[in-house]
Steps between C-alpha positions, in 0.01 A plus 500: 500500500145528640378267768205301369386350830445135582513392140866602452586352839349174395686481169831580665443237768411238231818593312711454813333164585541338158807291623264318743248241367202689677611826332504327169139380536392844627678680215305277249163581659588855637149638426340253741709625783433856420123451481506312833693780660246767384217263607634480859529884512138552369378239741672661796358837407147351461530324845624812672217720380218248462321619815502850372384425146197292614375798701485704179232287346 
């Protein structure tokens, strides 16, 4: 079985949390959590390299 990164981790975690009310809500709207996770990663990269990128213009 191949590792698919954060997406497979997210789906396994949601499956394990379905017995909890919060897990049921997250399982229903699982795409929102995944998009938020990717947004946090992209924002962190942008913030880390912003001073370098503005010198290229």
